[in-house]
C-alpha positions as CSV (number, residue, x, y, z in Angstrom):
1,M,78.7,98.0,105.0
2,A,76.5,95.4,103.4
3,S,79.5,93.8,101.7
4,T,81.6,93.9,104.9
5,F,79.0,92.5,107.3
6,G,77.7,90.0,104.7
7,L,81.1,88.5,103.9
8,Y,82.1,88.5,107.6
9,G,78.9,86.7,108.5
10,L,79.7,84.1,105.9
11,F,83.2,83.8,107.4
12,L,81.7,83.1,110.8
13,L,79.4,80.5,109.3
14,L,82.2,78.7,107.5
15,K,84.8,78.9,110.3
16,P,83.5,75.9,112.3
17,L,83.4,73.7,109.3
18,K,86.1,71.2,108.5
19,G,88.9,72.4,106.2
20,S,91.3,75.2,106.2
21,V,90.2,78.3,108.2
22,I,93.1,80.1,106.5
23,G,91.7,79.2,103.1
24,W,88.3,80.5,104.0
25,R,89.7,83.6,105.5
26,Q,91.8,84.3,102.4
27,E,88.8,83.9,100.1
28,I,86.6,86.2,102.3
29,F,89.3,88.8,102.6
30,R,90.0,88.8,98.9
31,S,86.2,89.0,98.1
32,W,85.8,92.0,100.5
33,A,88.8,93.8,99.0
34,R,87.6,93.4,95.5
35,S,84.0,94.4,96.4
36,F,85.4,97.6,98.0
37,V,87.4,98.4,94.8
38,R,84.4,97.9,92.6
39,I,82.1,99.9,94.8
40,S,84.5,102.8,95.1
41,G,85.2,102.8,91.4
42,F,88.9,102.4,91.6
43,K,91.0,101.2,88.7
44,V,94.0,99.2,89.9
45,S,97.1,98.6,87.9
46,T,100.3,96.7,88.8
47,V,103.8,97.1,87.5
48,G,106.3,94.3,88.0
49,E,105.8,90.8,89.3
50,I,103.2,90.2,92.0
51,P,104.8,88.1,94.7
52,K,103.5,84.7,95.6
53,A,103.2,83.6,99.2
54,P,105.1,83.2,101.4
55,F,106.8,86.6,101.3
56,F,107.6,89.7,103.4
57,L,106.4,92.8,101.6
58,V,106.9,96.5,102.6
59,S,105.4,99.6,101.1
60,N,104.8,103.3,101.7
61,H,101.5,104.0,103.5
62,L,98.8,106.5,102.4
63,G,95.8,105.5,104.5
64,Y,93.1,102.8,105.0
65,I,92.5,102.6,101.3
66,D,95.8,100.8,100.9
67,I,94.4,97.7,102.6
68,P,91.6,96.9,100.1
69,I,93.7,98.1,97.1
70,V,96.7,95.9,97.9
71,R,94.6,92.9,99.1
72,S,92.6,93.0,95.8
73,Q,95.8,92.1,94.0
74,V,98.1,90.5,96.5
75,E,97.3,87.5,98.9
76,T,98.7,88.9,102.1
77,L,98.2,89.5,105.8
78,F,98.9,93.0,107.2
79,V,100.8,94.2,110.3
80,S,98.8,97.0,112.0
81,K,99.1,99.3,115.1
82,N,97.5,97.7,118.1
83,E,95.1,100.6,118.5
84,V,93.1,99.1,115.6
85,A,92.4,96.0,117.7
86,A,90.4,98.1,120.1
87,W,88.1,99.6,117.5
88,P,84.5,98.6,118.1
89,I,83.4,95.8,115.7
90,A,86.0,96.7,113.1
91,G,88.8,95.6,115.4
92,R,87.3,92.1,115.8
93,I,86.8,91.8,112.0
94,V,90.3,92.9,111.2
95,G,91.7,90.5,113.7
96,D,89.8,87.6,112.3
97,M,91.2,88.4,108.9
98,G,94.6,87.4,110.3
99,T,96.0,90.9,111.0
100,I,99.1,90.9,113.2
101,F,98.9,93.8,115.8
102,I,102.0,95.5,117.1
103,D,102.6,98.2,119.8
104,R,104.9,100.5,117.9
105,R,105.6,102.6,121.0
106,N,106.9,99.5,122.9
107,H,110.1,98.1,121.3
108,R,109.8,95.0,123.5
109,D,106.6,94.1,121.6
110,I,108.5,93.9,118.3
111,P,110.0,90.4,119.0
112,R,106.5,89.1,119.8
113,A,105.1,90.5,116.6
114,G,108.1,89.1,114.8
115,E,107.4,85.6,116.0
116,E,103.8,85.9,114.7
117,I,105.1,87.0,111.3
118,L,107.5,84.1,111.2
119,S,104.6,81.8,112.1
120,A,102.5,83.2,109.3
121,L,105.4,82.8,106.8
122,S,105.9,79.2,107.9
123,R,102.2,78.5,107.2
124,G,102.8,79.7,103.6
125,E,101.2,83.1,104.0
126,G,102.4,86.5,102.8
127,V,102.9,89.3,105.3
128,M,102.9,93.1,104.5
129,V,104.3,95.9,106.7
130,F,104.2,99.6,106.3
131,P,107.6,100.6,107.8
132,E,106.9,104.3,107.8
133,G,104.7,103.5,110.8
134,T,102.0,105.9,109.8
135,S,100.3,107.2,106.7
136,G,101.6,110.2,104.7
137,S,100.2,112.5,102.1
138,G,102.1,110.9,99.2
139,T,104.1,114.0,98.3
140,D,107.2,112.4,99.7
141,L,108.2,109.3,101.8
142,L,108.2,109.4,105.6
143,P,111.3,108.1,107.5
144,I,111.6,104.3,107.5
145,N,111.6,102.7,110.9
146,S,114.5,100.2,111.0
147,S,113.0,98.3,113.9
148,F,110.6,96.6,111.6
149,F,113.5,94.9,109.8
150,E,115.1,93.2,112.9
151,F,113.4,89.8,112.4
152,P,113.8,89.5,108.6
153,A,117.5,90.5,108.9
154,V,118.2,88.1,111.8
155,N,116.3,85.2,110.1
156,G,117.6,85.7,106.6
157,I,114.2,86.7,105.1
158,P,114.3,88.7,101.9
159,V,112.2,91.8,101.9
160,I,110.2,92.7,98.7
161,V,109.7,96.4,98.1
162,M,106.5,97.9,96.7
163,A,105.4,101.5,96.0
164,L,101.8,102.7,96.2
165,N,100.6,105.7,94.1
166,Y,97.1,107.2,93.5
167,S,95.8,109.6,91.0
168,T,92.4,111.2,90.3
169,S,90.8,112.8,87.2
170,D,91.2,116.5,86.4
171,N,87.7,117.2,87.6
172,D,88.3,115.6,91.0
173,P,90.4,116.8,94.0
174,E,94.1,115.9,94.1
175,P,94.8,112.4,95.5
176,T,96.8,113.9,98.4
177,K,93.5,115.6,99.5
178,S,90.9,113.0,98.5
179,V,92.6,109.6,98.7
180,S,95.5,109.8,101.2
181,W,94.2,110.0,104.8
182,W,97.0,111.6,106.8
183,D,95.5,114.7,108.4
184,D,92.7,115.1,111.0
185,T,89.8,114.8,108.5
186,P,87.1,112.6,110.2
187,F,86.9,109.1,108.8
188,A,83.2,109.3,107.8
189,R,83.8,112.5,105.8
190,H,86.9,111.2,104.1
191,I,85.4,107.9,102.9
192,F,82.2,109.8,101.8
193,N,84.4,112.1,99.6
194,L,86.5,109.1,98.5
195,F,83.4,107.4,97.1
196,K,82.4,110.5,95.2
197,L,85.5,110.3,93.1
198,R,84.8,109.5,89.4
199,E,88.0,108.0,88.1
200,P,90.4,107.2,90.9
201,H,93.4,105.1,89.9
202,A,95.8,103.1,92.0
203,V,99.2,101.8,90.9
204,L,101.2,99.1,92.7
205,T,104.8,99.0,91.6
206,F,106.9,96.0,92.7
207,G,110.6,96.5,93.0
208,R,113.5,94.4,94.0
209,S,113.9,91.9,96.9
210,I,116.4,93.1,99.6
211,S,118.5,90.8,101.7
212,E,120.8,92.0,104.5
213,S,121.8,90.6,107.9
214,N,121.8,94.1,109.6
215,R,118.5,95.8,110.2
216,K,119.8,99.3,109.7
217,L,121.5,98.5,106.5
218,M,118.4,96.6,105.3
219,A,116.2,99.7,106.1
220,K,118.6,101.9,104.2
221,R,118.5,99.7,101.1
222,V,114.8,99.3,101.3
223,E,114.4,103.1,101.4
224,E,116.7,103.5,98.4
225,E,114.8,101.0,96.5
226,L,111.4,102.5,97.5
227,R,112.6,105.9,96.4
228,S,113.7,104.5,93.0
229,I,110.1,103.3,92.3
230,F,108.1,105.9,94.2
231,S,106.2,108.6,92.3
232,P,105.4,111.7,94.4
233,M,101.7,112.6,94.3
234,K,100.1,116.0,93.9
């Protein structure tokens, strides 16, 4: 909390100054993510080449921990469900960090979100989407939502595929129970137990870039590539 509110307060102080708001935001977001990783004790490894902005990145989703883990290594914005924007305090902070909100239940909102993503890419920023639409346990992948690929397919934007995987030490609970947040465990209890882990490890595996002009075909190829680099968790 001290790291979060301290860095966000610094962002608010720097925001009115001359210069790039995007630059300040990226620095603050990166610093917050790396502080979260240090405080939680995570070791983070990467396999493959980390993309440089601008890019459109997709990955499997295992919970809120994905955000600081990925952002500590990759300079990117995130696409999130619009319910997050309504969270007290946190919604404001997340929005100020450049998050693009989308109403997944309203297909008419996808073009609007697509325009925001295209705008971010045109500014030279990276954007990351979790096309499963919700977080899973990590034992297998969830179905890929092809609607997320309408705008990259139509606009000729290649999609870079990444797989997330977590592991814990033999003396700690399995990562599907202690790291992934996919069931009805209260957030406070989950993050408390997460911070008790002694040797958690995160691996980001970067796969191929996929280009297709049809969203359903793109979604199929993305899922195939994701499965080829995804390692089921216990």
